[in-house]
C-alpha positions in Angstrom: -4.8 -44.5 -5.4 -1.5 -42.5 -5.5 -0.7 -40.4 -2.5 -0.6 -36.6 -3.2 2.2 -34.6 -1.6 1.2 -31.6 0.4 2.3 -28.3 -1.0 5.4 -27.1 0.8 6.5 -23.6 -0.3 10.1 -22.4 -0.1 11.2 -19.9 2.5 11.7 -16.8 0.4 12.6 -13.4 1.7 9.9 -11.2 0.3 11.6 -7.8 -0.6 9.4 -6.9 -3.6 6.4 -4.5 -3.8 4.3 -6.9 -1.7 3.4 -9.2 -0.1 5.9 -8.6 2.7 7.4 -11.1 5.2 5.1 -12.3 8.0 6.1 -12.3 11.6 5.9 -15.4 13.7 2.9 -13.8 15.6 0.9 -13.3 12.4 1.7 -16.9 11.3 0.6 -18.3 14.6 -2.6 -16.2 14.6 -3.7 -17.7 11.3 -3.5 -21.2 12.7 -5.8 -20.5 15.7 -9.1 -22.3 16.0 -11.7 -21.0 13.6 -14.8 -19.2 14.9 -18.0 -18.4 13.1 -18.2 -15.0 11.5 -21.1 -14.0 13.9 -19.7 -15.7 17.0 -19.6 -13.4 20.0 -15.8 -13.8 20.4 -15.2 -12.9 16.8 -17.5 -9.9 17.0 -15.5 -8.6 19.9 -12.3 -9.0 17.8 -14.0 -7.1 15.0 -14.5 -4.2 17.4 -10.9 -4.3 18.5 -9.6 -4.4 14.9 -11.7 -1.3 14.1 -10.4 0.6 17.1 -6.8 -0.3 16.2 -7.2 0.8 12.6 -8.5 4.1 13.8 -5.3 4.6 15.7 -3.2 3.6 12.7 -5.1 5.9 10.3 -5.1 8.6 13.0 -8.9 9.2 12.7 -12.1 9.2 14.6 -14.1 8.0 11.6 -16.7 5.5 12.8 -16.6 3.7 9.4 -13.0 2.4 9.7 -12.8 -1.3 9.0 -11.2 -4.0 6.8 -13.2 -5.3 3.8 -12.8 -8.8 2.4 -10.6 -8.2 -0.7 -7.2 -6.9 -1.6 -6.1 -3.2 -1.9 -7.7 -3.1 -5.4 -11.0 -4.1 -3.8 -10.5 -1.2 -1.4 -10.0 1.2 -4.4 -13.2 -0.2 -6.0 -15.2 0.1 -2.8 -14.2 3.8 -2.3 -14.9 4.9 -5.9 -18.1 2.7 -6.2 -19.6 4.3 -3.1 -18.4 7.9 -3.8 -18.8 8.4 -7.5 -22.1 8.8 -9.4 -22.6 9.0 -13.2 -21.6 12.5 -14.4 -19.6 13.5 -11.3 -16.5 15.5 -12.1 -13.5 13.6 -10.6 -9.9 15.0 -10.6 -7.3 12.2 -10.2 -3.5 12.8 -9.8 -1.6 10.2 -11.7 2.1 9.6 -11.0 2.2 5.9 -11.5 0.3 2.8 -12.5 -2.1 2.8 -9.5 -3.4 6.4 -10.1 -4.1 5.3 -13.6 -6.2 2.4 -12.2 -8.4 4.8 -10.2 -9.0 6.8 -13.4 -9.9 3.7 -15.4 -12.4 2.6 -12.7 -13.9 6.1 -12.4 -14.6 6.1 -16.2 -16.3 2.7 -15.8 -18.6 4.4 -13.3 -19.4 7.0 -15.9 -17.7 9.8 -14.1 -16.2 12.9 -15.9 -12.6 12.1 -15.2 -9.9 14.8 -15.3 -6.4 13.4 -15.1 -3.4 15.4 -13.9 -0.2 13.6 -14.8 3.4 13.5 -13.7 6.3 11.6 -15.1 6.8 8.2 -13.5 9.4 8.9 -10.7 8.1 12.4 -10.0 5.2 13.7 -7.8 2.1 15.4 -9.2 2.5 19.2 -9.1 0.1 20.6 -6.4 -0.5 23.7 -8.5 -1.6 21.6 -11.5 -4.0 19.7 -9.2 -5.4 22.9 -7.8 -5.9 24.4 -11.2 -7.8 21.2 -12.4 -9.9 21.1 -9.2 -11.0 24.8 -9.6 -11.8 24.5 -13.3 -15.2 22.9 -12.8 -17.7 21.5 -10.3 -15.4 18.9 -8.8 -17.0 16.3 -6.5 -14.0 14.1 -5.7 -10.2 14.4 -5.7 -8.1 11.3 -5.6 -4.4 10.6 -5.5 -1.9 7.9 -4.4 0.1 8.6 -1.3 3.0 6.2 -1.8 3.0 5.1 -5.4 4.0 1.4 -5.5 5.0 1.4 -9.1 7.6 4.1 -8.7 8.5 4.7 -5.0 7.3 8.3 -4.9 5.8 9.8 -1.8 3.3 12.4 -2.9 3.1 15.7 -1.0 -0.5 16.2 0.1 -1.4 19.4 2.1 -1.8 21.8 -0.9 -3.9 19.3 -2.9 -6.2 18.6 0.1 -6.6 22.4 0.6 -7.6 22.8 -3.0 -10.2 20.0 -2.7 -11.6 21.6 0.4 -11.9 25.0 -1.3 -13.9 23.4 -4.0 -16.2 21.5 -1.6 -14.9 18.2 -3.0 -14.3 15.0 -1.1 -10.6 13.9 -0.8 -9.7 10.2 -1.5 -6.3 8.8 -0.6 -4.7 5.5 -1.7 -2.7 4.4 1.4 -2.0 0.9 0.2 1.8 1.1 0.6 2.1 3.9 3.2 -0.2 2.7 6.0 1.9 1.3 8.8 5.2 2.4 7.3 4.8 6.2 7.2 2.6 8.8 8.8 -1.0 8.7 7.5 -2.9 11.3 9.6 -6.4 11.3 8.0 -8.1 13.8 10.4 -5.2 16.3 10.6 -4.9 16.3 6.8 -8.6 16.4 6.1 -8.9 13.2 4.1 -12.5 12.0 3.6 -11.8 8.5 2.3 -8.8 6.2 2.4 -8.0 2.6 1.5 -5.1 0.4 2.1 -4.0 -3.3 2.0 -2.8 -5.6 4.6 0.1 -7.2 2.7 2.6 -4.3 2.7 3.7 -2.4 5.8 1.3 -4.2 8.1 3.0 -7.5 7.2 -0.3 -9.5 7.0 -1.4 -11.9 4.3 -3.0 -10.3 1.2 -6.8 -10.3 1.1 -8.0 -7.5 3.4 -8.4 -3.8 2.6 -8.6 -1.4 5.5 -10.9 1.5 4.7 -11.9 4.7 6.4 -14.8 7.1 5.5 -15.5 10.5 7.0 -19.1 11.5 7.9 -19.2 13.6 4.7 -18.2 10.6 2.6 -20.8 8.4 4.4 -23.5 10.9 3.5 -22.4 10.8 -0.1 -22.7 7.0 0.0 -26.1 7.1 1.6 -27.8 10.1 -0.2 -27.1 9.1 -3.8 -29.3 9.8 -6.8 -28.2 6.5 -8.4 -27.9 3.2 -6.5 -24.4 2.0 -5.6 -23.4 -0.4 -8.4 -21.9 -3.0 -6.1 -23.8 -5.0 -3.5 -20.7 -6.6 -2.0 -18.9 -3.3 -1.6 -21.8 -1.1 -0.5 -20.6 0.9 2.5 -24.1 1.1 3.9 -24.5 -2.7 4.0 -20.9 -3.2 5.3 -21.5 -0.7 8.1 -24.6 -2.6 9.2 -22.4 -5.8 9.7 -19.4 -4.2 11.3 -21.2 -1.7 13.5 -24.1 -2.0 16.0 -26.7 -4.2 14.5 -24.4 -6.9 13.1 -26.7 -7.5 10.1 -25.4 -10.5 8.2 -23.8 -9.3 4.9 -21.2 -11.9 3.9 -19.0 -14.6 5.6 -15.9 -12.7 6.7 -12.5 -14.3 6.3 -12.1 -15.1 10.0 -8.5 -16.4 10.0 -7.4 -13.3 8.1 -9.0 -11.0 10.6 -7.0 -13.0 13.3 -3.9 -12.2 11.3 -4.7 -8.5 10.9 -5.4 -8.3 14.7 -1.9 -9.8 15.3 -0.3 -7.4 12.8 -2.0 -4.4 14.4 -0.9 -5.6 17.9 2.7 -5.5 16.6 2.3 -2.2 14.9 0.7 -0.4 17.8 3.0 -2.1 20.3 6.0 -0.9 18.5 4.6 2.7 18.3 4.1 5.0 15.4 7.3 6.9 15.6 9.6 4.0 16.3 8.0 2.0 13.4 8.3 4.9 10.9 11.9 5.5 12.0 12.7 1.8 11.5 11.4 2.0 7.9 13.4 5.1 7.3 16.6 3.7 8.8 16.3 0.5 6.7 15.8 2.6 3.5 18.8 4.7 4.3 20.9 1.6 4.7 19.6 0.3 1.3 20.5 3.6 -0.4 24.1 3.5 1.0 24.5 -0.1 -0.2 23.1 0.6 -3.6 25.3 3.6 -4.1 28.4 1.6 -3.2 27.4 -1.0 -5.8 27.2 1.8 -8.4 23.4 1.7 -8.6 21.0 4.7 -8.6 17.4 5.2 -7.6 14.8 6.5 -10.0 13.3 9.0 -7.5 15.0 12.1 -6.0 15.8 11.7 -2.3 13.2 14.2 -1.1 10.4 12.3 -2.7 11.4 8.7 -2.0 9.1 6.4 0.0 11.1 4.5 2.7 9.2 1.3 2.1 9.8 0.9 -1.6 12.7 1.9 -3.9 12.9 1.8 -7.6 16.4 1.0 -8.6 17.6 1.8 -12.2 18.9 -1.2 -14.1 22.4 -0.7 -15.5 22.8 -0.6 -19.2 23.5 -4.1 -20.7 22.0 -6.0 -17.7 19.1 -8.3 -18.1 16.9 -7.3 -15.2 14.7 -10.4 -15.4 17.8 -12.6 -15.2 18.9 -10.8 -12.1 15.5 -11.3 -10.4 15.5 -14.9 -11.4 18.9 -15.5 -9.9 18.0 -13.8 -6.7 15.0 -16.0 -6.4 16.6 -19.3 -7.4 20.0 -19.0 -5.8 19.5 -16.6 -2.9 15.7 -17.2 -2.1 15.0 -13.5 -2.3 12.2 -11.9 -4.2 12.4 -8.3 -5.6 10.0 -6.8 -8.2 10.3 -5.6 -11.7 9.0 -2.4 -13.2 5.4 -1.7 -14.2 4.0 0.3 -17.1 6.6 2.6 -18.7 9.2 1.4 -16.2 9.0 -2.3 -17.2 12.5 -3.5 -17.9 14.0 -0.3 -16.5 13.9 -0.7 -12.8 13.9 -3.2 -10.0 11.5 -2.5 -7.1 12.9 -3.3 -3.7 10.4 -3.3 -0.8 11.4 -2.9 2.9 7.9 -3.2 4.4 6.7 -4.0 7.9 8.5 -7.1 9.3 11.0 -6.9 6.4 12.2 -3.3 7.1 15.3 -4.3 8.9 19.1 -4.0 8.4 19.3 -7.8 8.1 17.1 -7.7 5.0 19.1 -4.9 3.5 22.4 -6.7 3.9 21.0 -9.9 2.4 19.7 -8.2 -0.7 22.8 -6.0 -1.2 25.0 -9.1 -0.9 22.9 -11.1 -3.3 22.6 -8.2 -5.9 26.3 -7.6 -5.8 27.1 -11.3 -6.3 24.7 -11.7 -9.2 25.7 -8.5 -10.9 29.4 -9.4 -10.6 28.8 -12.7 -12.3 27.0 -10.9 -15.2 30.1 -8.7 -15.8 28.9 -5.6 -13.9 31.9 -4.3 -11.9 31.0 -3.8 -8.3 32.6 -4.4 -4.9 30.0 -6.3 -2.8 32.1 -6.3 0.3 32.4 -2.5 0.2 28.7 -2.2 -0.4 27.9 -4.3 2.7 30.1 -2.2 4.8 28.5 1.0 3.5 25.0 -0.4 4.1 25.8 -1.3 7.7 28.0 1.7 8.3 25.7 4.2 10.1 23.0 2.0 11.5 
């Protein structure tokens, strides 16, 4: 019998739209001894993770927990629990992921009203308010930080319009949680979902969720049964809270990793962590400008954790990404939807939101672009990126 070689992945600096780099503490947590998913020690860790997520979400919601699945599973859990056939749902769409929510809501036989913005722009609050008020709206949903564009959506006016209509407010926090302020209770958000692989710098595969009491009542007092057993909030609550009723085998090692990631996030502190993401983004903008590159999104709407960079005319964006990966061991992302081929997406998330990451990607971009005939001064760009840190 021939001997099989163990898989040994390359050390790649992950500066795309996710996943993000892992810290040594998160890596170590995943190699800890495995416990059973109903073991008393593991149940205690579940309680701790829930408490820490409440701090990160800035909420007192008792239903605040990570489900087994990626951010897309979080989206499906929220809509599956909160949407019934015939419900009028207003969804703001300013990128690919808002469109996904609309598609799923239609599969749930909802009456879906879409309010659109151009990719790279935010949804107009007045357009959302008008759509919300035009009928018996039961749920309003929007993406906070749109991963496909790098737009940070202003929220207060939209939430206020939802409250006036008596509708629940759902927020996609997949990219923003842990990298920017997500204050659910102060804003009045009823339901939110995220993912662990972005600003929390944990492996993909868990989706932190939070539901208000009003949202829990909607999930419990439905005319039609929830279409998913696995994502039923009522069943999940029975496992995560109080009675510990067996529901599924939780991914134990991933919960270890999330606990370690939350330890780091809360240990650093909200404001210092958000400021670190902002400083890293500002350094990136300076370096890009010095290379002669522009961002898709206007400065006042940019997310600090993800930037969409316009590809210069005549440059093969796929070739650039391939060279960065093969020669420099750096991953950045390409465009999605209408932005495919038009932008690179550079992520500075969680453990990766540091000046060292910025300098490495600016240096690599400059080197690759120069070889492709795009005139730029890489040394000047590195100086500019580092200049005011």
